[in-house]
C-alpha positions in Angstrom: -33.5 -71.9 0.2 -36.2 -71.1 -2.3 -35.4 -72.6 -5.7 -36.8 -69.5 -7.5 -34.4 -67.3 -5.4 -31.5 -69.6 -6.1 -32.1 -69.6 -9.9 -33.4 -66.0 -9.9 -36.7 -66.8 -11.6 -39.3 -64.3 -10.6 -43.0 -64.8 -10.9 -45.2 -62.6 -13.1 -46.0 -60.3 -10.2 -42.4 -60.1 -9.2 -41.4 -59.3 -12.8 -43.8 -56.4 -12.8 -42.4 -55.1 -9.6 -38.8 -55.4 -11.0 -39.9 -53.5 -14.1 -41.3 -50.7 -12.0 -38.2 -50.5 -9.9 -36.0 -50.4 -13.0 -38.1 -47.5 -14.3 -37.8 -45.8 -10.9 -34.0 -46.1 -11.0 -33.8 -44.9 -14.6 -36.1 -41.9 -13.8 -33.8 -41.0 -10.9 -30.8 -41.1 -13.2 -32.6 -38.9 -15.7 -33.4 -36.4 -13.0 -29.8 -36.4 -11.8 -28.5 -36.0 -15.4 -30.9 -33.0 -15.9 -29.7 -31.4 -12.7 -26.1 -31.9 -13.8 -26.8 -30.4 -17.2 -28.5 -27.3 -15.7 -25.4 -26.8 -13.4 -23.1 -27.1 -16.5 -25.2 -24.4 -18.3 -25.1 -22.1 -15.3 -21.3 -22.6 -15.0 -21.0 -21.8 -18.7 -23.0 -18.6 -18.4 -21.0 -17.4 -15.4 -17.7 -18.3 -17.1 -18.5 -16.7 -20.5 -20.4 -13.6 -19.4 -17.6 -11.8 -17.4 -14.0 -11.1 -18.1 -11.8 -12.9 -15.6 -9.2 -10.1 -15.9 -11.2 -6.9 -15.4 -14.8 -8.2 -14.7 -16.0 -6.4 -17.7 -19.3 -7.4 -19.3 -18.6 -6.2 -22.9 -17.8 -9.7 -24.3 -17.8 -10.8 -27.9 -17.2 -14.2 -29.5 -14.1 -14.8 -31.6 -12.2 -17.6 -33.1 -8.7 -16.7 -32.1 -7.0 -19.3 -30.1 -4.7 -21.3 -32.4 -3.1 -24.5 -31.2 -0.6 -26.4 -33.2 1.2 -29.7 -32.9 3.8 -30.9 -35.3 6.4 -33.7 -35.6 9.1 -34.5 -38.1 10.7 -37.9 -38.4 13.1 -39.5 -40.8 15.9 -42.0 -41.2 18.9 -41.9 -43.4 21.3 -44.8 -44.1 24.2 -44.6 -46.5 22.8 -41.5 -48.2 19.3 -42.9 -48.7 16.2 -42.4 -46.6 13.1 -40.5 -46.1 11.7 -37.6 -44.1 8.1 -37.4 -43.1 6.2 -34.9 -41.0 2.7 -34.0 -39.8 1.2 -30.8 -38.5 -2.1 -30.2 -36.8 -3.5 -26.8 -36.3 -6.7 -26.3 -34.3 -8.7 -23.1 -33.9 -10.9 -22.7 -30.8 -13.7 -20.3 -30.0 -12.7 -17.7 -27.4 -14.4 -14.9 -25.6 -12.9 -11.4 -26.2 -13.3 -8.6 -23.7 -13.7 -5.2 -25.5 -12.8 -3.4 -22.3 -9.3 -4.7 -21.7 -8.7 -6.9 -24.7 -8.3 -10.2 -22.7 -9.2 -13.4 -24.4 -10.1 -16.7 -22.8 -11.3 -20.1 -24.0 -15.0 -20.6 -23.9 -16.5 -23.0 -21.3 -17.2 -26.4 -22.8 -20.3 -28.1 -21.5 -19.9 -31.8 -20.6 -23.4 -33.1 -21.0 -24.4 -36.0 -18.7 -26.8 -38.8 -19.8 -28.7 -41.3 -17.8 -26.4 -44.1 -19.0 -23.3 -42.2 -17.8 -24.9 -41.5 -14.5 -25.9 -45.2 -14.1 -22.4 -46.4 -15.0 -20.7 -44.0 -12.5 -23.2 -45.0 -9.8 -22.5 -48.7 -10.4 -18.8 -48.0 -10.1 -19.4 -46.1 -6.8 -21.6 -48.9 -5.5 -18.9 -51.4 -6.3 -16.2 -49.3 -4.6 -18.3 -48.9 -1.5 -19.2 -52.6 -1.3 -15.6 -53.8 -1.8 -13.9 -51.1 0.3 -16.1 -49.6 3.1 -13.6 -46.7 3.6 -15.0 -45.3 0.3 -18.2 -44.4 2.2 -16.4 -41.4 3.6 -16.9 -39.6 0.3 -20.3 -37.9 0.4 -20.7 -37.7 -3.4 -20.5 -41.5 -3.6 -23.1 -41.9 -0.9 -25.4 -39.4 -2.6 -25.0 -41.1 -6.0 -25.8 -44.6 -4.5 -29.1 -43.2 -3.1 -30.7 -43.7 -6.5 -31.0 -47.4 -5.5 -32.8 -46.6 -2.2 -36.0 -48.7 -1.7 -35.1 -51.0 -4.6 -34.5 -54.7 -4.6 -31.2 -56.4 -5.3 -32.7 -58.2 -8.3 -33.7 -54.9 -10.0 -30.2 -53.4 -9.4 -28.7 -56.6 -10.8 -30.9 -56.5 -13.9 -29.6 -53.0 -14.7 -26.0 -54.1 -13.9 -26.3 -56.9 -16.5 -27.7 -54.5 -19.1 -24.8 -52.1 -18.5 -22.1 -54.8 -18.4 -21.2 -54.1 -14.8 -19.5 -56.8 -12.7 -21.6 -56.6 -9.5 -23.1 -60.0 -8.7 -26.5 -60.8 -7.2 -25.2 -62.6 -4.2 -23.3 -59.6 -3.0 -26.1 -57.2 -3.8 -28.5 -59.4 -1.7 -26.2 -58.8 1.3 -26.9 -55.1 1.2 -30.3 -54.8 -0.4 -33.6 -56.6 0.2 -34.5 -59.4 -2.1 -37.7 -59.7 -4.0 -37.9 -63.3 -2.8 -37.7 -62.3 0.9 -40.1 -60.4 3.1 -37.3 -59.2 5.4 -35.9 -55.8 4.9 -32.2 -55.2 4.9 -30.6 -52.0 5.9 -29.5 -50.2 2.8 -25.7 -50.0 2.8 -25.7 -48.8 6.4 -23.6 -51.6 7.7 -20.8 -51.1 5.2 
């Protein structure tokens, strides 16, 4: 076995290739996050622009949904003790339909970042590698495609940066190595 491969010490040319592959993976994550954010905005627009009760379009913004939580606790022994309590009141923005008077809570957008996408993808990759039955879920296979045509060492470098527990030896079983000229099939044997 090659000593450079065993110790994972790439040459200058290999380091440059690894940097390019990392940038490729990160750019794919950014594109995926942008797509997810656009879908969230479209969902918000469709949720907030029509009344779910009468399908009316005469919608106004209000602050009208009040949620409250409270608790009281205390203890008394021999006539002495204490009582304490807390209350939390939260107001939330709502949509109000002027046609029928219905009110519903506004859609909250959950923005996705490249780091979140990368963490979820690493989790899916780990699940697929440890349990091949996870491959039956198409969203996991689609997410793992961001690593297509990348080497195990580039994936491993990103894993270490994101504190993920995938190890290089297992990744080399499923992805080609920068130290080998042989191409592995990308997760098709799992």
